[in-house]
C-alpha positions in Angstrom: -27.5 34.4 6.4 -26.8 34.1 2.7 -26.2 30.5 1.6 -23.7 30.0 -1.2 -25.8 27.3 -2.9 -28.6 29.8 -3.3 -26.3 32.1 -5.1 -25.2 29.3 -7.4 -28.9 28.5 -8.1 -29.6 32.2 -8.9 -26.8 32.3 -11.4 -28.1 29.2 -13.2 -31.7 30.5 -13.3 -30.5 33.7 -14.9 -28.2 31.9 -17.3 -30.9 29.3 -18.4 -34.0 31.5 -18.1 -36.2 29.2 -16.0 -36.5 27.4 -12.7 -37.1 24.1 -14.5 -34.0 24.2 -16.6 -31.9 25.4 -13.6 -33.3 22.5 -11.6 -32.4 20.0 -14.3 -28.9 21.4 -14.5 -28.3 21.3 -10.7 -30.1 18.1 -9.9 -33.0 19.7 -8.0 -36.7 19.7 -8.5 -38.4 22.9 -9.9 -40.1 23.3 -6.6 -36.8 23.2 -4.7 -35.4 25.9 -7.0 -38.4 28.1 -6.4 -38.1 27.6 -2.7 -34.4 28.6 -2.8 -35.2 31.8 -4.7 -38.0 32.7 -2.2 -35.6 32.1 0.7 -33.0 34.3 -0.9 -35.5 37.1 -1.4 -36.6 36.9 2.2 -32.9 37.0 3.3 -32.0 40.1 1.4 -35.5 41.8 1.5 -35.5 42.4 -2.3 -37.7 40.9 -5.0 -35.6 39.0 -7.5 -38.3 37.6 -9.8 -41.7 38.7 -11.1 -43.6 35.4 -11.3 -46.6 34.5 -13.4 -48.3 31.2 -14.2 -46.2 30.7 -17.3 -42.9 32.6 -16.7 -40.5 34.3 -14.4 -38.9 37.7 -15.1 -35.7 38.6 -13.2 -35.5 42.0 -11.7 -32.5 44.3 -12.0 -31.7 43.4 -8.3 -31.4 39.8 -9.4 -28.8 40.6 -12.0 -26.9 42.9 -9.6 -26.8 40.2 -6.9 -25.6 37.6 -9.5 -22.7 39.9 -10.6 -21.5 40.4 -7.0 -22.0 36.7 -6.2 -19.2 35.8 -8.6 -16.7 37.4 -6.3 -18.1 35.8 -3.2 -18.2 32.3 -4.8 -14.7 32.6 -6.2 -13.4 33.5 -2.7 -15.2 30.5 -1.2 -13.6 28.2 -3.7 -10.2 29.7 -2.8 -10.9 29.2 0.9 -11.8 25.5 0.4 -8.7 24.9 -1.8 -6.5 26.6 0.8 -8.0 24.4 3.6 -7.4 21.3 1.5 -3.8 22.3 0.8 -3.2 22.9 4.5 -4.6 19.5 5.4 -2.3 17.8 2.9 0.8 19.6 4.1 0.0 18.8 7.7 0.2 15.0 7.0 3.7 13.8 7.1 4.9 12.0 4.0 6.9 8.8 4.6 8.8 7.3 1.7 9.2 3.6 2.4 11.3 1.0 0.4 10.4 -2.7 0.7 11.3 -5.9 -1.0 8.9 -7.7 -3.3 7.7 -10.6 -1.3 7.1 -8.3 1.7 5.0 -6.1 -0.5 3.0 -9.2 -1.5 2.1 -10.6 1.9 2.5 -7.8 4.4 1.4 -4.6 2.6 -2.3 -5.4 2.2 -3.0 -5.9 5.9 -0.7 -3.0 6.8 -2.7 -0.6 4.6 -6.0 -1.9 6.1 -4.8 -1.1 9.6 -3.5 2.4 8.8 -5.4 5.6 9.5 -6.6 7.1 6.1 -4.5 10.2 6.6 -1.4 8.3 7.3 -2.0 6.0 4.4 -2.4 9.0 2.1 1.1 10.1 3.2 2.8 6.8 2.4 5.0 6.7 -0.7 6.3 3.2 -1.6 9.2 1.9 -3.7 9.4 -1.9 -4.2 12.8 -3.4 -5.1 15.5 -5.7 -3.9 17.3 -4.4 -0.7 20.7 -4.2 -2.5 19.2 -1.9 -5.2 17.3 0.4 -2.8 20.0 0.8 -0.2 21.6 3.7 -2.1 18.4 5.7 -1.9 18.5 5.7 1.9 20.3 8.4 3.8 20.8 12.1 4.1 20.6 12.7 0.3 18.4 9.8 -0.6 14.8 9.6 -1.5 13.7 7.0 1.1 13.0 7.7 4.8 13.1 4.0 5.8 13.3 0.6 4.1 12.4 -2.9 5.0 15.1 -5.4 4.2 16.1 -9.0 4.9 19.3 -10.8 5.6 20.1 -14.5 5.6 22.7 -15.1 8.3 25.5 -12.5 8.2 26.0 -12.6 4.4 25.0 -10.5 1.5 23.6 -7.1 2.6 25.7 -4.5 4.3 24.9 -0.9 5.2 26.5 2.3 6.6 26.9 2.5 10.4 24.9 5.7 10.3 21.7 3.8 9.7 19.7 2.5 12.6 18.4 -1.0 12.5 15.0 -2.0 13.8 14.5 -5.7 14.1 11.0 -6.8 13.0 10.8 -10.6 12.7 12.7 -13.8 12.2 11.5 -15.8 9.2 12.4 -19.5 9.2 12.6 -21.4 5.9 10.4 -24.4 5.0 10.6 -26.8 2.0 8.2 -26.0 -0.8 7.4 -29.5 -2.2 5.4 -30.6 -5.3 2.0 -32.0 -4.3 2.2 -34.4 -7.2 5.3 -36.1 -5.7 4.8 -38.9 -3.1 4.9 -37.2 0.3 7.7 -38.3 2.6 6.6 -39.7 6.0 7.0 -37.4 9.0 9.3 -36.6 10.7 11.3 -35.4 7.8 14.9 -36.6 7.8 17.7 -35.5 5.6 17.8 -39.0 3.9 14.4 -38.4 2.4 15.6 -35.4 0.5 19.0 -36.5 -0.7 18.1 -37.5 -4.3 15.5 -34.8 -5.0 15.9 -32.1 -7.7 16.1 -28.6 -6.2 15.4 -25.1 -7.1 18.0 -22.8 -5.4 19.0 -19.2 -5.4 21.3 -17.9 -8.1 25.0 -18.6 -7.2 27.0 -15.7 -5.9 24.2 -14.2 -3.8 24.1 -14.1 0.0 21.1 -16.3 0.1 22.7 -18.9 -2.1 25.8 -19.0 0.1 23.8 -19.7 3.2 21.7 -22.4 1.5 24.9 -24.0 0.2 26.3 -24.0 3.7 23.3 -25.8 5.0 23.5 -28.5 2.4 27.3 -28.8 2.9 26.8 -29.3 6.7 24.4 -32.1 6.0 26.7 -33.8 3.5 24.3 -33.1 0.6 25.3 -32.4 -2.9 21.9 -31.2 -4.3 20.9 -32.0 -7.8 19.9 -28.5 -9.1 17.0 -28.3 -11.5 16.9 -24.5 -11.7 18.4 -21.4 -10.1 15.9 -18.6 -9.3 15.8 -15.5 -7.1 12.1 -14.7 -7.6 9.9 -16.4 -5.0 6.7 -16.5 -7.1 8.6 -18.0 -10.1 10.2 -20.6 -7.7 6.8 -21.6 -6.4 5.5 -21.9 -9.9 8.3 -24.3 -10.8 7.6 -26.3 -7.7 3.9 -26.5 -8.6 4.7 -28.2 -11.9 7.0 -30.7 -10.3 10.4 -29.3 -11.5 11.9 -29.5 -8.0 11.6 -28.8 -4.3 12.8 -25.4 -2.9 13.8 -23.9 0.5 11.5 -20.8 0.9 10.9 -18.3 3.7 7.8 -19.2 5.7 6.4 -15.6 5.9 7.1 -15.3 2.2 4.4 -17.9 1.4 2.0 -16.8 4.2 -0.1 -14.8 1.7 -1.0 -18.0 -0.1 0.5 -21.2 -1.4 -0.1 -21.9 -5.1 -2.1 -25.0 -6.1 0.2 -27.9 -6.5 2.5 -26.9 -3.7 2.8 -28.1 -0.1 5.2 -26.9 2.5 7.1 -29.2 4.8 8.7 -28.1 8.1 12.1 -29.9 7.9 14.1 -29.5 11.1 17.3 -30.3 9.4 17.0 -27.2 7.1 17.8 -25.0 10.1 17.8 -21.8 8.0 16.1 -18.4 8.5 16.2 -14.8 7.4 16.0 -11.7 9.6 13.6 -9.0 8.6 14.3 -5.5 9.8 14.0 -1.9 9.0 16.9 0.6 8.3 16.3 4.2 9.1 18.7 7.2 8.9 18.9 8.7 12.4 17.8 12.2 11.2 14.6 10.7 9.7 13.5 8.7 12.7 10.4 10.8 13.4 7.4 9.7 15.6 5.5 9.0 12.4 8.2 6.7 11.1 8.5 4.9 14.4 4.7 4.5 14.5 4.8 3.0 11.0 7.5 0.5 12.0 5.5 -0.5 15.1 2.4 -1.2 12.8 4.6 -3.3 10.5 5.8 -5.3 13.5 2.3 -6.0 14.6 1.3 -7.1 11.1 4.2 -9.6 11.0 3.2 -11.0 14.4 -0.3 -11.6 13.2 0.7 -13.0 9.8 -0.9 -16.4 9.3 1.6 -19.2 9.3 0.5 -21.5 6.4 2.1 -24.8 6.0 1.0 -28.2 4.9 2.9 -30.5 7.3 
């Protein structure tokens, strides 16, 4: 049976005029090129080269075969391209929206667990839930999105979307390591006079945090308002203030200069779940959400005390 690589080698030998140059161009040895041409001659039963100690002279049969090989090799290239296209089309594309801190700590282990074909079909959009929600639905760009909600405040969504609960994420106190550590167990009195870094007023998260402090009779001294988790942790690290932060949100790593304290009085958590339009709840989407849930179960819980 004719081998396509032998036809490629034949064309290079004719184009360059020698076995040695063709070998250099194709990454073979001169001996390997000579063996390929001999095998091709045996296969078709025709002499392709007149060989001497110093040179090779191609026959007319060699030129004829090379001309016809162009058509054969072109069709082979088309066949390979068609097979690749069919493979890509057979893999379902899932367009997933996710919030930034989730992308930081959950996305790397999720991608490591996914089958390569499924990973190739994943399209990601990172943004805050409130900004991505409009892209989810019958006419939207997203097939599913991972969101969070603190209590019952803030985020709302159409009743046509199906909710898949993934995890409950309790808050801890991010505390500057340079400050004197309070003795455990941590009581509310130990935190009354601290400067705090809180969510920007007017957001759902800020409303829930304010409610917790109000229940405890606290009027926090606010050093900064910030809705970015990494920026908040950076300010805690330099000693600007303490901050309530979601435990899973810091599971990917706590910056130097920050410790986390599990304060029972905080009694605050956020629910993490997926929203999926009913018409887009395919087996592939369901499988992806199950993989996400497993990642969240296995997420390391990192805290200092």
